N, C-alpha and C positions, 0 to 999 in steps of 0.2 A: 491530831498528831499521833503518829504510830511510834510507840516507844521502842527503844532498843530492848530486846528481851534478855535481861541479865540473869534470869533464873533457869534458862534452858541450857543444858550441858551438851556441847557439840563434840563429836568424836574427833580425835586427832586426824589430821590429813595424813595420808600415807605419803611419804617423801617422794616416791617415784611418780606420784600424780600431782605433786605440788607445783604451783606456778607463782612467781613473785613479780610484782611490779613496783617501781619506784617513781614517784612524781617529783621531778627535780633532778637535773643532770649537772649539778654544781660541784663544789669542792668536797662535799660530803657524799651526796648521792652517787656520783659517778664512780669514785674509787671504791666505796663500800660495796656497791652492787657488783663491780668488776671482781672484787675478791670473793664474794659469795658465789658468783658464777664459776670462778676458777676452782674453788674448793668443792663445789657441788655440781659437777658436770652434768648430772641427770636432772637438775632443776632449771627450767627455763626462767631467765631473768630479763625483764623488759624495762628499760629505763626510758621515761618519756619526759618531754619538756616542750613548751610552746615556742621556744627560741630555735628556729630552724637553723640558724648559723651555728649555734652551739652543738646541735645534734649532728650537723654535717661534719663538724670538727671531730666529734667522737667517732664518727665513721671513717675518718681519714687517717693518714700517717702523722698528722700534726694535731695532737690532742689539745683541747682548750685549756688544760691544766698541766703545769709542769710539776711532776713529783717523781723523785728517783724510784725506778722500778715499775712505775705505772704502765708504761708502754708495753712491757713484756706481759703483764697481767692481762691487759685489755686484748692484746693480740692473740693470746692463748685461748680466750673464751669467746671473743667476738666472732660471729658467724657459726658458732657451735650452739651455745645456749645463752649468749649475751646479745641483746638487741637494743639499739638506740633508735628512737623514732619520735615523731610528734603525735602519734595515734593514741592520745590519752584515753579517750572513751573505750576503745577496744581493749587497751591494757587493763583498765579497771574491770571490765566485764570478764576477762579471762583469768584474772589473778585470784589466788586464794589469800595471799598476804599482800597488803598494799602499804608501802612505806611512803610517808610524807616527808620530803626533804627539800623544802623550799625556803627562801630567804625570809628572815624575820628581823628586818632592820629596826633601828631605833626610830620612833616617830619623829617627824620634823614639823608636825602640825597638830593643832587641836589639843585635847586633854592629854596630859602626859608628854607633851612635846619635849624632846631632848632627854627623855628617861624611859618611857614605856616602850614596849615592843610593839611594832606594827604587825598585827595578826591578819591583815587583809588577805595575804596569799594562803594562809592556813585555812581561813574560812572558805575561800573560793575552792580550794582542794576538797574540803569536806563536803561542800555542796555538790561538786562534780561527782564525787564518789557516791553520794546518796542518790543522785539522779540516775546513775548508770549501773549501779551494783545489782546483781542477781544472786540469790542464794545467800550463803554465809561468807563474810569477809572478816579477816583480822586486819585492822587498821593500826599502823605503827607510827607513832610520832618519832621521827628521827631528828627533826629540827629542834634547836634549843628554844624552849618555850617557858612562859611564866607558869608558876604553880597553879594547878586546877584548870589549865587550858583544856585538858582532856574532857572535863565536864561539858564545856561548850561544844567540843567536837562531837561528843555523844548526842547532845541535843540536836545538832544540825543533821547528823546521820539519821536520826529518828524522824526527821521532819518529812521525809518522802515515804508515802505509803506504797512502796514498790514490792513489799513482801520480803525484801532483803533483811538480814540480821547481821549484827556487827559486834565484835569485841574490839576494844581500844586498848592498846599497849603503849607504854613509853619505853623507848630504847635509845637513850641519848648517846651521841658519839663522843669519844674522848681522844680524837686524833690530834696529833701535832703536825702541822704542815712541815714538809721536809723529811718527815719520818713516817708518813701516813701508812705506807705499805707495810713497813715493819710493825707499826702499831696495830694494823688489821690482822697480820699474821700471828703476832705474839702480844696480845693485849694484856695489860695488868689485870683488867676485868672487863666483862661485858655485863651491863646492867639492864634488866628487864623488869618493868613495873606494870602491874595490871591487877584485875579483879577476877579474871577467869583462869583457873589453873590449867585448863585444857589449852587455852590460847597461849599462855606463857610457855607451856611445855612444847607446843608446836614450834614456837620461835626458838626456844632453847635447842631443839633437835637440829635446827639448821646450823647454828653456831657450833654445836657439839661435834660437827663433822671434823673440825680441826682445832677446837679449843677445849681444854679440860673442863669438865663439869664444875670442878672446884672454883674455876675462875668466872663462872656465870652466876652472877648474883641476882636474886629475885626479891622484889619489894612491892609495896603497894604503889599505885599510880603517883600519888603526890610526893612520896619520898624520892621516886625516880626523877620526877621533873625538877625537884628542888636540888637534888644531888649534883646535877650538871651545873647549875648556877653557882652552887657552893664551891665546887671544884675549881672553876675558873676564877672565882673571887679569891680563893686562898692562894692560887698560883700568882695572880696579879699582885696580891698583897705582898708577896715575897719580893717581887721585882721592885715595887715602889719602896719597900723597906730598905733594900740594899742601895737603891738610887738616892734615897734620903740621906743615908750614911755617906754616900760618895761626895755630896756637897760639903759635909762636915770634914771629910778627909782632906779636901782641897784647901781648907782653911787652917788645918792643924798640922799638916805635914805627914799625916798617916797615908797609907797606900791601900785603896779599897780592895785590890786583889789579895793583898796579904790579910786584911781583915776578914774577907770572905772565906779565905782558906782556913783561917783560925776558927771561925765560928762554924764553918761547914764540917770540920772534923769532929764536932760534937754530934754524937749519934742521935741525940734528941732533935737536932736541927737538920743535919744532912746538907750536902753540897749543892743540890739541884736548885735552879732558879735563883742563884746568888751571883749572877754575872751582871755587874753594873753596866749601864748602857744609856743611850739617849731616850730610852723608854720603850714600853711594850706597844705592840700594834696588833694587826690581824683583825679578823671579823668578830672575834668572840669576847675577849677580855673586857674591853670598855663597854660594849653593848650589854653583856650579861651583868656587869656590875651596876650599870645605870638601871637596868631592868630590876635588879635586886633592890636598889635604892627606892625605886618607884613602888614596888610591892610593900616594902617596909613602911613607906609613907602612907600607903593606902590602908594598912592595918594599924596606923597610929603609932608605929614604932620609930619615933623621930630620932632618938639617940642611936638606934641601930642603923638607920638610914645615913645619919651624919658620919658614922664610923666608916661605912663602906664607901661613901662618896669621897672621902679623903684619899682613897687609893687612886681614884681618877684625877683628883686635884694635884696630887704629887706627880703623877705621870705627865700632866700638862706642864707643870712647873719645870720638870726635867728637860723637856723639849725646848721650852722657852729659854731656860737657863743656858742651854747649849748654843742656840742661835745668838743670844745676846753676848755670850762669851766670844764668839767669832768676831762680832762687830767691835767689841771693846778691845780685843787683842790686836785687831788690824787697824789700830790708831783711830778708833771710833768712827770709821767709815769704810763701807764696802762698795760705795757707789761707783759704778763703771769698772769695778774690779772683777776679773774672771776668777771664779771659784769652781774647781773640779769636784763634782759630786760622784763618789764611788758607792753605788748601790742605791736602789729605790724600793725594792721589795721589802716587806716588813721583817723578813728574816731570810737566811740563806736557803738554798735548795727549794725555792718556790717562786712562782711568778705572781703571787698574790700581793697586792699593794693596799688592800683595805686597811684603813687606819694606820698605815705605815708612818713611823716617826719622820721619815724622810719627807713626806708630803708637807708637813707643817713647818719643818725647818727650812725647806726650800721656799715655801710661801713667805715666811718671815724675811728671808734673805732677799727675795725678789722685791718685797716692799721696801727694803733698804736700797733698792736699785742695783743690786749685784747682778752680774752676768753669770749664769750658771750653765756649765757644760756637764751633762749627766750621762753616766754609763752604768747600765745594769745588764748582766749577761742574759737575763731572761725576760725583762719587762720591755715591751715595745714602746716606741715613741708615742703612738696614739693614746695608749693607756696612761703614760706619764702626764701628758698634757691634759687629758680628761680629769685626772685626779687633782691636778693643780687648779684647774678652773673651778672644780667643785669645792675645793678648800677655800677659794677666794669668794665663794658665793655665800651670802648670809642666809639665815633661817627662813626669810621670806622669799628666797629664790633670786635675790638681786645681785648682779655682778657688775661692778663698776667698769667703765670703759678703760680706766687706767690699769686696773688689775688684768683685764683681758689683753691689753696692749703688752703688759709686762710678760705674761705667759707666752704670747705669740712672738715677741721680739727679744726677750732677755733669756730665753731658754734655747739651748742647742743640745743635740744628742750625739754622743761620741760612740765610735765603734769599739773602743777599748779604753783602758785606764790611761794609757800614755797620751792619747788624743785629748782626753778630759783634762789632763794635767799640763799640757803644753801651753806655755805662756801664761800660766795661772799664777795668781798671787797666793792661793791657798788650795788645799785639798780637804774635803770633809768625807770621812769614811762613815757611811750611814747603814750599810748592811755588811754582815760578817762573812761574805763569800770567801771560801778557802783560797781561791785563786789570787785574791788580793795580796796574800802573804808571800806569794812566789814571784812577785814582780822585780824587775831590775830597778831598785830605788836610786841607785847612782844616776841612771838614765832619767828617771823621773825628776830628780832634784836638779839635774843640769838643764832641764827644759823650763824651769820655773823662774819667776822673779825672786829677788832677794829683798827682805828675808822670805824664806820659803816656809809658809805656815802649813802644818799638818794637824788637823783636828780629828782625832780618832774617837768616834762616837760609839765604838764597840770594843775598845781596848783589845783590838785584834793584832796590832803590830808591836814589835819589840822597841820600846822607847829608847833604850840605850843604843841600839843599832841605828835608829833614825837620828838620834842626836849626833852620833859619830859621823854620819854622812853630811850633816849640816842643816837638817830640818829644825825648825822651831816647833816642837811637837807638844800638843796639848791633848791629854787623855782624860777620860772620866775618872774622877776620884783620885787624882794624882796632884801632889802639892806643887809641881812645876807650873800648873795652870796659873796659880796665884803669883808665883815668883816672876813669871815672864810677862804678866799682863801690865801694859803701861797704865799710868794713872789717867783718870778722866780729866 
């Protein structure tokens, strides 16, 4: 085995000669590299992916990701110093800095299934880099990874006796979908962890083109890897905490928005991530917490694992509670009733549906034989149906014929909210798209059956205004939910 030479000091690359490549053109790699290319017009940035369809989309006028402001950033740099291609080997050979930004989903098989991160794609990237690299490379972990993954990456990189040498850095992303471009332009911090001061400084010098040095934090490798998991765990914990209190508010007559405002005004707590809802979604929160749980179990920290696992348990409870409340409120049956679903993305201003609460609420309502008419301004029909089929599939990969039939026959896609609500018994608001607040609700109400149920899973709409129109409205953490629910 040819070891990574950790004792050799390599000079900083001159910025005017630097080349960057990123393996993975997804929600992190694409926007991040586009911003680097925009802010550093003299640095060639090459984003590679094996998915030809995705690369074609990045090279078109219809990007594979919807993110406010992303189109403008890509168009400014693409064709100048930003390239998208499937030429992975060439990009590795040419680059000085190689970002790894591939998916690390939760394992669905084998040891750690349902908790541990699947590092298959990380290992494949490391092996491909080791095979093709020449000279010295800085390899940057951009994907969210378990602590000490860098150790495995370094061993793999050292396995090829090609004469290449490597430094490995951790540079986790802290982007929020829907505001990713602003997060890249004006980040709270950029975190870089590593062992080589030269390698750290080289990457710092890229970000320092537009970010203050005071906002670029440097740590050791393991602190950087753990900081990302910890940040997401703390944010998800706040969401589950306020959602837990929303259930108590519904039983006691308290209003969760008023409670959130009261505690959020405390400077020690602050107002962020205190919006009660049907639950958190997205690719990071649940995956990272389950990964954290698995790590704690691995190190024998059972009590710590139990503590963090409860954040996910509460999130699942909130989604289940919402769908069950719909059934109970609608006279204990939704069979053959049309329910308009407003929103399918996990949050507004994105087309990302990964782990969206809407998936599981729709699945539960389908299994109650409801007819769902779904509208989301950014999520296409194919993606909606794929997500629902996946949600109905068990851990062994089995999908019942009944579930397949329900997805194929009890789901329709609407062009707008009015179509989704027409002749419906109820509406469920599952994504907080701003345009949902500007609808003609008199028109919506007139097109629905009576009573006209409105379940606001995002506390987006004005309850008093909806009540005045004639809706029977149920919001998260409002006592009217209990008052209006018929007895079983």
